[in-house]
py3Dmol code that shows the C-alpha trace and the ligand (Angstrom):
import py3Dmol

protein = """\
ATOM      1  CA  UNK A   1     111.824  85.508 173.493  1.00  0.00           C
ATOM      2  CA  UNK A   2     108.733  86.405 171.701  1.00  0.00           C
ATOM      3  CA  UNK A   3     108.638  89.947 172.754  1.00  0.00           C
ATOM      4  CA  UNK A   4     112.453  90.133 171.656  1.00  0.00           C
ATOM      5  CA  UNK A   5     111.955  88.602 168.102  1.00  0.00           C
ATOM      6  CA  UNK A   6     108.820  90.589 167.600  1.00  0.00           C
ATOM      7  CA  UNK A   7     110.114  94.005 167.016  1.00  0.00           C
ATOM      8  CA  UNK A   8     113.124  92.572 165.098  1.00  0.00           C
ATOM      9  CA  UNK A   9     110.432  90.913 162.804  1.00  0.00           C
ATOM     10  CA  UNK A  10     108.451  93.912 162.329  1.00  0.00           C
ATOM     11  CA  UNK A  11     111.599  95.791 161.236  1.00  0.00           C
ATOM     12  CA  UNK A  12     112.493  93.170 158.893  1.00  0.00           C
ATOM     13  CA  UNK A  13     108.811  93.241 157.569  1.00  0.00           C
ATOM     14  CA  UNK A  14     109.017  97.073 157.066  1.00  0.00           C
ATOM     15  CA  UNK A  15     112.225  96.805 155.033  1.00  0.00           C
ATOM     16  CA  UNK A  16     110.617  94.057 152.875  1.00  0.00           C
ATOM     17  CA  UNK A  17     107.680  96.251 152.467  1.00  0.00           C
ATOM     18  CA  UNK A  18     110.016  99.381 151.796  1.00  0.00           C
ATOM     19  CA  UNK A  19     111.914  97.291 149.243  1.00  0.00           C
ATOM     20  CA  UNK A  20     108.756  96.120 147.521  1.00  0.00           C
ATOM     21  CA  UNK A  21     107.461  99.549 147.233  1.00  0.00           C
ATOM     22  CA  UNK A  22     110.731 100.449 145.444  1.00  0.00           C
ATOM     23  CA  UNK A  23     110.332  97.582 143.354  1.00  0.00           C
ATOM     24  CA  UNK A  24     106.837  98.709 142.361  1.00  0.00           C
ATOM     25  CA  UNK A  25     108.050 102.153 141.758  1.00  0.00           C
ATOM     26  CA  UNK A  26     110.932 100.733 139.646  1.00  0.00           C
ATOM     27  CA  UNK A  27     108.502  98.755 137.667  1.00  0.00           C
ATOM     28  CA  UNK A  28     106.079 101.627 137.236  1.00  0.00           C
ATOM     29  CA  UNK A  29     108.969 103.715 135.814  1.00  0.00           C
ATOM     30  CA  UNK A  30     109.780 100.897 133.418  1.00  0.00           C
ATOM     31  CA  UNK A  31     106.274 100.531 132.476  1.00  0.00           C
ATOM     32  CA  UNK A  32     105.979 104.323 131.825  1.00  0.00           C
ATOM     33  CA  UNK A  33     109.139 104.384 129.786  1.00  0.00           C
ATOM     34  CA  UNK A  34     108.036 101.559 127.584  1.00  0.00           C
ATOM     35  CA  UNK A  35     104.559 102.920 127.088  1.00  0.00           C
ATOM     36  CA  UNK A  36     106.112 106.399 125.916  1.00  0.00           C
ATOM     37  CA  UNK A  37     108.367 104.364 123.694  1.00  0.00           C
ATOM     38  CA  UNK A  38     105.489 102.086 122.169  1.00  0.00           C
ATOM     39  CA  UNK A  39     103.356 105.474 121.860  1.00  0.00           C
ATOM     40  CA  UNK A  40     106.025 107.299 119.888  1.00  0.00           C
ATOM     41  CA  UNK A  41     106.505 104.092 117.668  1.00  0.00           C
ATOM     42  CA  UNK A  42     102.579 103.887 116.866  1.00  0.00           C
ATOM     43  CA  UNK A  43     103.058 107.493 115.714  1.00  0.00           C
ATOM     44  CA  UNK A  44     104.429 106.211 112.427  1.00  0.00           C
ATOM     45  CA  UNK A  45     102.169 103.212 112.199  1.00  0.00           C
ATOM     46  CA  UNK A  46      98.655 102.896 110.706  1.00  0.00           C
ATOM     47  CA  UNK A  47      95.777 105.277 111.590  1.00  0.00           C
ATOM     48  CA  UNK A  48      93.888 104.339 114.670  1.00  0.00           C
ATOM     49  CA  UNK A  49      91.029 102.108 113.378  1.00  0.00           C
ATOM     50  CA  UNK A  50      88.812 102.924 116.562  1.00  0.00           C
ATOM     51  CA  UNK A  51      85.498 104.184 115.595  1.00  0.00           C
ATOM     52  CA  UNK A  52      84.914 108.049 115.496  1.00  0.00           C
ATOM     53  CA  UNK A  53      81.534 108.348 117.545  1.00  0.00           C
ATOM     54  CA  UNK A  54      78.934 110.316 115.624  1.00  0.00           C
ATOM     55  CA  UNK A  55      81.057 111.487 112.640  1.00  0.00           C
ATOM     56  CA  UNK A  56      81.622 110.601 109.012  1.00  0.00           C
ATOM     57  CA  UNK A  57      84.927 108.620 108.388  1.00  0.00           C
ATOM     58  CA  UNK A  58      86.603 108.390 105.005  1.00  0.00           C
ATOM     59  CA  UNK A  59      89.562 105.883 104.777  1.00  0.00           C
ATOM     60  CA  UNK A  60      91.535 106.082 101.563  1.00  0.00           C
ATOM     61  CA  UNK A  61      93.133 102.715 101.413  1.00  0.00           C
ATOM     62  CA  UNK A  62      96.703 102.201 100.359  1.00  0.00           C
ATOM     63  CA  UNK A  63      96.350  99.641  97.314  1.00  0.00           C
ATOM     64  CA  UNK A  64      99.488 100.800  95.404  1.00  0.00           C
ATOM     65  CA  UNK A  65      98.543 101.807  91.888  1.00  0.00           C
ATOM     66  CA  UNK A  66      94.781 101.377  92.305  1.00  0.00           C
ATOM     67  CA  UNK A  67      92.007 102.868  94.100  1.00  0.00           C
ATOM     68  CA  UNK A  68      89.751 101.937  97.081  1.00  0.00           C
ATOM     69  CA  UNK A  69      87.899 104.071  99.815  1.00  0.00           C
ATOM     70  CA  UNK A  70      86.176 102.940 102.863  1.00  0.00           C
ATOM     71  CA  UNK A  71      83.335 104.943 104.164  1.00  0.00           C
ATOM     72  CA  UNK A  72      81.732 104.795 107.799  1.00  0.00           C
ATOM     73  CA  UNK A  73      78.563 106.670 108.368  1.00  0.00           C
ATOM     74  CA  UNK A  74      77.773 108.570 111.731  1.00  0.00           C
ATOM     75  CA  UNK A  75      75.453 105.698 112.464  1.00  0.00           C
ATOM     76  CA  UNK A  76      77.831 103.008 111.520  1.00  0.00           C
ATOM     77  CA  UNK A  77      76.802 102.225 108.129  1.00  0.00           C
ATOM     78  CA  UNK A  78      79.565 101.173 105.686  1.00  0.00           C
ATOM     79  CA  UNK A  79      80.450 101.707 102.067  1.00  0.00           C
ATOM     80  CA  UNK A  80      83.380 100.578  99.974  1.00  0.00           C
ATOM     81  CA  UNK A  81      84.184 102.238  96.787  1.00  0.00           C
ATOM     82  CA  UNK A  82      86.509 100.012  94.621  1.00  0.00           C
ATOM     83  CA  UNK A  83      88.929  97.509  96.198  1.00  0.00           C
ATOM     84  CA  UNK A  84      92.267  97.931  94.223  1.00  0.00           C
ATOM     85  CA  UNK A  85      93.881  95.442  92.106  1.00  0.00           C
ATOM     86  CA  UNK A  86      93.738  91.450  92.353  1.00  0.00           C
ATOM     87  CA  UNK A  87      97.028  91.367  94.174  1.00  0.00           C
ATOM     88  CA  UNK A  88      95.888  93.881  96.590  1.00  0.00           C
ATOM     89  CA  UNK A  89      92.794  91.928  97.753  1.00  0.00           C
ATOM     90  CA  UNK A  90      94.343  90.731 100.941  1.00  0.00           C
ATOM     91  CA  UNK A  91      95.544  94.244 101.839  1.00  0.00           C
ATOM     92  CA  UNK A  92      91.853  95.410 101.436  1.00  0.00           C
ATOM     93  CA  UNK A  93      90.437  92.560 103.464  1.00  0.00           C
ATOM     94  CA  UNK A  94      93.051  92.864 106.219  1.00  0.00           C
ATOM     95  CA  UNK A  95      92.341  96.845 106.575  1.00  0.00           C
ATOM     96  CA  UNK A  96      88.499  96.157 106.567  1.00  0.00           C
ATOM     97  CA  UNK A  97      89.211  93.685 109.463  1.00  0.00           C
ATOM     98  CA  UNK A  98      91.336  96.269 111.050  1.00  0.00           C
ATOM     99  CA  UNK A  99      88.525  98.808 110.930  1.00  0.00           C
ATOM    100  CA  UNK A 100      86.087  96.161 112.328  1.00  0.00           C
ATOM    101  CA  UNK A 101      84.126  95.880 109.117  1.00  0.00           C
ATOM    102  CA  UNK A 102      82.043  92.666 108.714  1.00  0.00           C
ATOM    103  CA  UNK A 103      79.281  93.961 106.546  1.00  0.00           C
ATOM    104  CA  UNK A 104      79.331  96.484 103.660  1.00  0.00           C
ATOM    105  CA  UNK A 105      75.975  98.097 103.439  1.00  0.00           C
ATOM    106  CA  UNK A 106      77.059  99.335  99.836  1.00  0.00           C
ATOM    107  CA  UNK A 107      79.727  98.453  97.478  1.00  0.00           C
ATOM    108  CA  UNK A 108      80.545 100.485  94.502  1.00  0.00           C
ATOM    109  CA  UNK A 109      82.510  99.369  91.523  1.00  0.00           C
ATOM    110  CA  UNK A 110      83.235 102.575  89.705  1.00  0.00           C
ATOM    111  CA  UNK A 111      84.244 100.944  86.349  1.00  0.00           C
ATOM    112  CA  UNK A 112      85.402  97.587  85.194  1.00  0.00           C
ATOM    113  CA  UNK A 113      89.189  98.397  85.164  1.00  0.00           C
ATOM    114  CA  UNK A 114      91.218  95.767  87.242  1.00  0.00           C
ATOM    115  CA  UNK A 115      92.851  98.474  89.561  1.00  0.00           C
ATOM    116  CA  UNK A 116      89.438  99.441  90.752  1.00  0.00           C
ATOM    117  CA  UNK A 117      87.475  96.191  90.912  1.00  0.00           C
ATOM    118  CA  UNK A 118      90.312  93.563  91.177  1.00  0.00           C
ATOM    119  CA  UNK A 119      89.912  92.915  94.721  1.00  0.00           C
ATOM    120  CA  UNK A 120      85.947  93.098  94.896  1.00  0.00           C
ATOM    121  CA  UNK A 121      85.422  89.451  94.119  1.00  0.00           C
ATOM    122  CA  UNK A 122      87.084  88.388  97.442  1.00  0.00           C
ATOM    123  CA  UNK A 123      85.486  91.218  99.433  1.00  0.00           C
ATOM    124  CA  UNK A 124      82.129  90.096  98.139  1.00  0.00           C
ATOM    125  CA  UNK A 125      82.958  86.729  98.897  1.00  0.00           C
ATOM    126  CA  UNK A 126      84.038  87.047 102.488  1.00  0.00           C
ATOM    127  CA  UNK A 127      81.857  89.788 103.923  1.00  0.00           C
ATOM    128  CA  UNK A 128      78.109  90.396 104.149  1.00  0.00           C
ATOM    129  CA  UNK A 129      77.069  92.822 101.501  1.00  0.00           C
ATOM    130  CA  UNK A 130      73.915  94.852 101.192  1.00  0.00           C
ATOM    131  CA  UNK A 131      73.850  96.347  97.780  1.00  0.00           C
ATOM    132  CA  UNK A 132      76.181  96.667  94.790  1.00  0.00           C
ATOM    133  CA  UNK A 133      76.399  99.407  92.336  1.00  0.00           C
ATOM    134  CA  UNK A 134      78.275  99.428  89.048  1.00  0.00           C
ATOM    135  CA  UNK A 135      77.885 101.466  85.804  1.00  0.00           C
ATOM    136  CA  UNK A 136      75.984  99.625  82.808  1.00  0.00           C
ATOM    137  CA  UNK A 137      79.011  98.492  80.906  1.00  0.00           C
ATOM    138  CA  UNK A 138      80.236  95.089  79.781  1.00  0.00           C
ATOM    139  CA  UNK A 139      83.774  93.818  79.900  1.00  0.00           C
ATOM    140  CA  UNK A 140      85.018  90.466  78.935  1.00  0.00           C
ATOM    141  CA  UNK A 141      88.105  90.596  81.336  1.00  0.00           C
ATOM    142  CA  UNK A 142      88.393  87.624  83.854  1.00  0.00           C
ATOM    143  CA  UNK A 143      88.513  90.163  86.563  1.00  0.00           C
ATOM    144  CA  UNK A 144      85.133  91.532  85.804  1.00  0.00           C
ATOM    145  CA  UNK A 145      83.728  88.047  85.197  1.00  0.00           C
ATOM    146  CA  UNK A 146      85.112  87.157  88.545  1.00  0.00           C
ATOM    147  CA  UNK A 147      83.318  89.979  90.364  1.00  0.00           C
ATOM    148  CA  UNK A 148      80.055  89.113  88.547  1.00  0.00           C
ATOM    149  CA  UNK A 149      80.413  85.497  89.668  1.00  0.00           C
ATOM    150  CA  UNK A 150      80.948  86.555  93.312  1.00  0.00           C
ATOM    151  CA  UNK A 151      77.880  88.885  92.993  1.00  0.00           C
ATOM    152  CA  UNK A 152      75.754  86.092  91.632  1.00  0.00           C
ATOM    153  CA  UNK A 153      76.933  83.570  94.305  1.00  0.00           C
ATOM    154  CA  UNK A 154      75.635  85.873  96.983  1.00  0.00           C
ATOM    155  CA  UNK A 155      72.365  86.066  95.201  1.00  0.00           C
ATOM    156  CA  UNK A 156      72.894  89.658  94.669  1.00  0.00           C
ATOM    157  CA  UNK A 157      72.127  91.966  91.704  1.00  0.00           C
ATOM    158  CA  UNK A 158      73.741  94.887  90.372  1.00  0.00           C
ATOM    159  CA  UNK A 159      72.226  98.327  90.625  1.00  0.00           C
ATOM    160  CA  UNK A 160      73.134 100.691  87.865  1.00  0.00           C
ATOM    161  CA  UNK A 161      75.536 103.370  88.831  1.00  0.00           C
ATOM    162  CA  UNK A 162      74.559 106.576  86.971  1.00  0.00           C
ATOM    163  CA  UNK A 163      73.933 110.219  87.345  1.00  0.00           C
ATOM    164  CA  UNK A 164      70.780 111.103  89.258  1.00  0.00           C
ATOM    165  CA  UNK A 165      70.922 107.849  91.752  1.00  0.00           C
ATOM    166  CA  UNK A 166      70.628 108.772  95.305  1.00  0.00           C
ATOM    167  CA  UNK A 167      71.939 106.330  97.551  1.00  0.00           C
ATOM    168  CA  UNK A 168      70.035 105.087 100.611  1.00  0.00           C
ATOM    169  CA  UNK A 169      72.726 104.847 103.194  1.00  0.00           C
ATOM    170  CA  UNK A 170      72.570 107.051 106.332  1.00  0.00           C
ATOM    171  CA  UNK A 171      69.787 109.748 106.805  1.00  0.00           C
ATOM    172  CA  UNK A 172      72.584 112.205 107.967  1.00  0.00           C
ATOM    173  CA  UNK A 173      74.530 111.835 104.907  1.00  0.00           C
ATOM    174  CA  UNK A 174      73.686 112.677 101.311  1.00  0.00           C
ATOM    175  CA  UNK A 175      75.142 110.481  98.800  1.00  0.00           C
ATOM    176  CA  UNK A 176      74.519 111.380  94.907  1.00  0.00           C
ATOM    177  CA  UNK A 177      75.839 109.729  91.787  1.00  0.00           C
ATOM    178  CA  UNK A 178      76.853 112.623  89.419  1.00  0.00           C
ATOM    179  CA  UNK A 179      78.216 110.364  86.537  1.00  0.00           C
ATOM    180  CA  UNK A 180      78.053 108.803  84.252  1.00  0.00           C
ATOM    181  CA  UNK A 181      75.813 111.040  82.440  1.00  0.00           C
ATOM    182  CA  UNK A 182      75.525 109.083  79.272  1.00  0.00           C
ATOM    183  CA  UNK A 183      77.136 105.986  77.643  1.00  0.00           C
ATOM    184  CA  UNK A 184      80.703 106.600  76.897  1.00  0.00           C
ATOM    185  CA  UNK A 185      82.994 104.318  74.663  1.00  0.00           C
ATOM    186  CA  UNK A 186      85.829 104.803  77.044  1.00  0.00           C
ATOM    187  CA  UNK A 187      85.789 102.660  80.483  1.00  0.00           C
ATOM    188  CA  UNK A 188      87.268 105.483  82.398  1.00  0.00           C
ATOM    189  CA  UNK A 189      84.430 108.109  81.515  1.00  0.00           C
ATOM    190  CA  UNK A 190      81.860 105.494  82.460  1.00  0.00           C
ATOM    191  CA  UNK A 191      83.239 105.787  85.968  1.00  0.00           C
ATOM    192  CA  UNK A 192      80.631 106.207  88.702  1.00  0.00           C
ATOM    193  CA  UNK A 193      81.243 109.804  90.195  1.00  0.00           C
ATOM    194  CA  UNK A 194      79.899 110.287  93.480  1.00  0.00           C
ATOM    195  CA  UNK A 195      79.395 113.382  95.820  1.00  0.00           C
ATOM    196  CA  UNK A 196      78.854 112.552  99.540  1.00  0.00           C
ATOM    197  CA  UNK A 197      77.806 115.506 101.920  1.00  0.00           C
ATOM    198  CA  UNK A 198      77.606 115.369 105.692  1.00  0.00           C
ATOM    199  CA  UNK A 199      76.599 118.669 107.397  1.00  0.00           C
ATOM    200  CA  UNK A 200      78.789 121.650 105.982  1.00  0.00           C
ATOM    201  CA  UNK A 201      81.469 119.092 104.712  1.00  0.00           C
ATOM    202  CA  UNK A 202      81.532 117.369 101.262  1.00  0.00           C
ATOM    203  CA  UNK A 203      83.560 114.944  99.343  1.00  0.00           C
ATOM    204  CA  UNK A 204      83.846 114.039  95.727  1.00  0.00           C
ATOM    205  CA  UNK A 205      84.794 110.637  94.603  1.00  0.00           C
ATOM    206  CA  UNK A 206      85.774 110.333  90.822  1.00  0.00           C
ATOM    207  CA  UNK A 207      86.992 107.002  89.774  1.00  0.00           C
ATOM    208  CA  UNK A 208      88.944 107.464  86.592  1.00  0.00           C
ATOM    209  CA  UNK A 209      86.447 109.950  85.173  1.00  0.00           C
ATOM    210  CA  UNK A 210      88.264 111.879  82.443  1.00  0.00           C
ATOM    211  CA  UNK A 211      87.863 115.321  80.701  1.00  0.00           C
ATOM    212  CA  UNK A 212      84.901 114.311  78.684  1.00  0.00           C
ATOM    213  CA  UNK A 213      83.081 113.135  81.632  1.00  0.00           C
ATOM    214  CA  UNK A 214      83.949 116.201  83.653  1.00  0.00           C
ATOM    215  CA  UNK A 215      82.753 118.435  80.901  1.00  0.00           C
ATOM    216  CA  UNK A 216      79.338 116.762  81.012  1.00  0.00           C
ATOM    217  CA  UNK A 217      79.242 117.112  84.584  1.00  0.00           C
ATOM    218  CA  UNK A 218      79.800 120.710  84.540  1.00  0.00           C
ATOM    219  CA  UNK A 219      77.398 121.192  81.765  1.00  0.00           C
ATOM    220  CA  UNK A 220      74.784 119.196  83.818  1.00  0.00           C
ATOM    221  CA  UNK A 221      74.814 121.989  86.578  1.00  0.00           C
ATOM    222  CA  UNK A 222      74.896 119.468  89.405  1.00  0.00           C
ATOM    223  CA  UNK A 223      76.520 120.759  92.683  1.00  0.00           C
ATOM    224  CA  UNK A 224      80.183 119.855  92.004  1.00  0.00           C
ATOM    225  CA  UNK A 225      81.755 121.669  95.062  1.00  0.00           C
ATOM    226  CA  UNK A 226      83.493 119.450  97.353  1.00  0.00           C
ATOM    227  CA  UNK A 227      86.013 120.010 100.404  1.00  0.00           C
ATOM    228  CA  UNK A 228      87.954 116.974  99.683  1.00  0.00           C
ATOM    229  CA  UNK A 229      88.439 115.958  95.938  1.00  0.00           C
ATOM    230  CA  UNK A 230      89.721 112.398  95.141  1.00  0.00           C
ATOM    231  CA  UNK A 231      91.798 113.393  92.071  1.00  0.00           C
ATOM    232  CA  UNK A 232      90.487 111.689  88.999  1.00  0.00           C
ATOM    233  CA  UNK A 233      92.454 108.891  87.384  1.00  0.00           C
ATOM    234  CA  UNK A 234      95.146 108.682  89.901  1.00  0.00           C
ATOM    235  CA  UNK A 235      96.395 112.144  89.057  1.00  0.00           C
ATOM    236  CA  UNK A 236      96.593 111.444  85.255  1.00  0.00           C
ATOM    237  CA  UNK A 237      96.528 114.638  82.816  1.00  0.00           C
ATOM    238  CA  UNK A 238      93.458 113.089  81.274  1.00  0.00           C
ATOM    239  CA  UNK A 239      91.384 114.347  84.346  1.00  0.00           C
ATOM    240  CA  UNK A 240      91.213 117.192  86.704  1.00  0.00           C
ATOM    241  CA  UNK A 241      90.776 119.871  84.031  1.00  0.00           C
ATOM    242  CA  UNK A 242      91.114 123.497  85.084  1.00  0.00           C
ATOM    243  CA  UNK A 243      87.301 123.991  84.586  1.00  0.00           C
ATOM    244  CA  UNK A 244      86.485 121.001  86.609  1.00  0.00           C
ATOM    245  CA  UNK A 245      88.825 122.033  89.366  1.00  0.00           C
ATOM    246  CA  UNK A 246      87.441 125.412  89.514  1.00  0.00           C
ATOM    247  CA  UNK A 247      83.902 124.084  90.062  1.00  0.00           C
ATOM    248  CA  UNK A 248      84.883 121.607  92.737  1.00  0.00           C
ATOM    249  CA  UNK A 249      87.056 124.194  94.455  1.00  0.00           C
ATOM    250  CA  UNK A 250      88.450 121.741  97.170  1.00  0.00           C
ATOM    251  CA  UNK A 251      90.633 122.549 100.084  1.00  0.00           C
ATOM    252  CA  UNK A 252      92.044 119.136 100.036  1.00  0.00           C
ATOM    253  CA  UNK A 253      93.056 116.707  97.162  1.00  0.00           C
ATOM    254  CA  UNK A 254      93.745 113.016  97.603  1.00  0.00           C
ATOM    255  CA  UNK A 255      95.752 111.098  95.117  1.00  0.00           C
ATOM    256  CA  UNK A 256      95.601 107.295  94.976  1.00  0.00           C
ATOM    257  CA  UNK A 257      98.659 105.857  93.076  1.00  0.00           C
ATOM    258  CA  UNK A 258     101.398 103.503  93.414  1.00  0.00           C
ATOM    259  CA  UNK A 259     105.166 104.139  94.249  1.00  0.00           C
ATOM    260  CA  UNK A 260     107.127 104.464  90.839  1.00  0.00           C
ATOM    261  CA  UNK A 261     104.149 103.419  88.632  1.00  0.00           C
ATOM    262  CA  UNK A 262     104.587 102.746  85.004  1.00  0.00           C
ATOM    263  CA  UNK A 263     102.026 105.603  84.227  1.00  0.00           C
ATOM    264  CA  UNK A 264     103.838 108.348  85.720  1.00  0.00           C
ATOM    265  CA  UNK A 265     100.843 109.044  88.037  1.00  0.00           C
ATOM    266  CA  UNK A 266     100.438 111.570  89.452  1.00  0.00           C
ATOM    267  CA  UNK A 267     101.660 113.703  86.621  1.00  0.00           C
ATOM    268  CA  UNK A 268     103.707 117.007  87.173  1.00  0.00           C
ATOM    269  CA  UNK A 269     100.996 118.948  85.373  1.00  0.00           C
ATOM    270  CA  UNK A 270      98.259 117.951  87.648  1.00  0.00           C
ATOM    271  CA  UNK A 271     100.395 118.366  90.878  1.00  0.00           C
ATOM    272  CA  UNK A 272     101.329 121.811  89.521  1.00  0.00           C
ATOM    273  CA  UNK A 273      97.721 122.768  88.954  1.00  0.00           C
ATOM    274  CA  UNK A 274      96.813 121.771  92.505  1.00  0.00           C
ATOM    275  CA  UNK A 275      99.556 123.292  94.004  1.00  0.00           C
ATOM    276  CA  UNK A 276      98.833 126.620  92.099  1.00  0.00           C
ATOM    277  CA  UNK A 277      95.171 126.503  93.347  1.00  0.00           C
ATOM    278  CA  UNK A 278      96.379 126.299  96.935  1.00  0.00           C
ATOM    279  CA  UNK A 279      95.159 122.821  97.374  1.00  0.00           C
ATOM    280  CA  UNK A 280      96.565 120.703 100.165  1.00  0.00           C
ATOM    281  CA  UNK A 281      97.549 117.317  98.562  1.00  0.00           C
ATOM    282  CA  UNK A 282      97.457 113.930 100.335  1.00  0.00           C
ATOM    283  CA  UNK A 283      99.138 110.855  98.444  1.00  0.00           C
ATOM    284  CA  UNK A 284      98.818 107.286  99.292  1.00  0.00           C
ATOM    285  CA  UNK A 285     102.153 106.534  97.514  1.00  0.00           C
ATOM    286  CA  UNK A 286     104.107 108.786  99.999  1.00  0.00           C
ATOM    287  CA  UNK A 287     101.925 108.760 103.127  1.00  0.00           C
ATOM    288  CA  UNK A 288     100.361 105.409 103.029  1.00  0.00           C
ATOM    289  CA  UNK A 289      96.817 105.285 104.415  1.00  0.00           C
ATOM    290  CA  UNK A 290      94.833 108.481 104.613  1.00  0.00           C
ATOM    291  CA  UNK A 291      92.219 108.455 107.178  1.00  0.00           C
ATOM    292  CA  UNK A 292      89.757 111.422 107.333  1.00  0.00           C
ATOM    293  CA  UNK A 293      87.075 112.219 109.692  1.00  0.00           C
ATOM    294  CA  UNK A 294      84.240 114.871 109.649  1.00  0.00           C
ATOM    295  CA  UNK A 295      82.015 116.102 112.322  1.00  0.00           C
ATOM    296  CA  UNK A 296      80.019 118.018 109.834  1.00  0.00           C
ATOM    297  CA  UNK A 297      81.946 121.087 110.359  1.00  0.00           C
ATOM    298  CA  UNK A 298      85.654 120.300 110.507  1.00  0.00           C
ATOM    299  CA  UNK A 299      87.575 117.727 108.629  1.00  0.00           C
ATOM    300  CA  UNK A 300      90.481 115.946 110.355  1.00  0.00           C
ATOM    301  CA  UNK A 301      93.071 113.962 108.263  1.00  0.00           C
ATOM    302  CA  UNK A 302      95.674 111.686 109.517  1.00  0.00           C
ATOM    303  CA  UNK A 303      98.115 109.524 107.603  1.00  0.00           C
ATOM    304  CA  UNK A 304     100.248 106.357 108.027  1.00  0.00           C
ATOM    305  CA  UNK A 305     103.431 108.200 107.274  1.00  0.00           C
TER     306      UNK A 305
END
"""
ligand_1 = """\
1
ZN
Zn 92.500 103.459 87.667
"""
view = py3Dmol.view(width=600, height=400)
view.addModel(protein, "pdb")
view.setStyle({"model": 0}, {"cartoon": {"style": "trace"}})
view.addModel(ligand_1, "xyz")
view.setStyle({"model": 1}, {"stick": {}})
view.zoomTo()
view.show()
């Protein structure tokens, strides 16, 4: 009996095995299809926050009508320039979390306008902060006072952002402040302007500096050239004068502005000027987050949309 059942049993066993192999293959194909579907979905989602090893990364966060840039150095040092408006602070905090940022070695508030420093109070409250730079300018707005309170609460002091300051950030990256060169009455012209150089690649961060500050920067004969220009004052025609653009001579321009903003930023004048100069333009309002990485020679740019 046993010898009779034996072979029958083993045939059944083989059949079960055969069936389970098919099941496994079927599951594998389903898994494959789902993965392909998911990867094609993530194509249109936010850029991959995985750290780029040994390179400089610059993320132009999407804070609507405002400005905010996150920089991560080759050795993992971090810097945040501006943090958008008050109503965008959660966006900034979420993005910093997504990029795994718990500490900011340097925070720069380019100037006291709300669309730049609005979100800084919460960022300073919630993260470990190294050094804070802001231009020497007083403002009586609640937003500004709130940022100063957060700085005080952390026992930090504000270092003055002005031309000539060299930031101690990462030995592989040179970070220089080019402006403000003097005291201006206008808040925008008091903007801290910074040039970041890594290997053969360079980047200019302009805040809301307008033509007056641009003129002084040209006259100061500082190195202004940059591969990537953050277009001044969200693409307002008050900035990016032809003379300044000629000196910077960028390959790429980034514009941080909100969809259908009331200021009409970026203006057709500036868009036309950039186009005429053959500069490739990236915009937060149409492309979402702009994520750039440099290996010191090449620059790679990916966008959310
Ligand atoms: Zn602004």
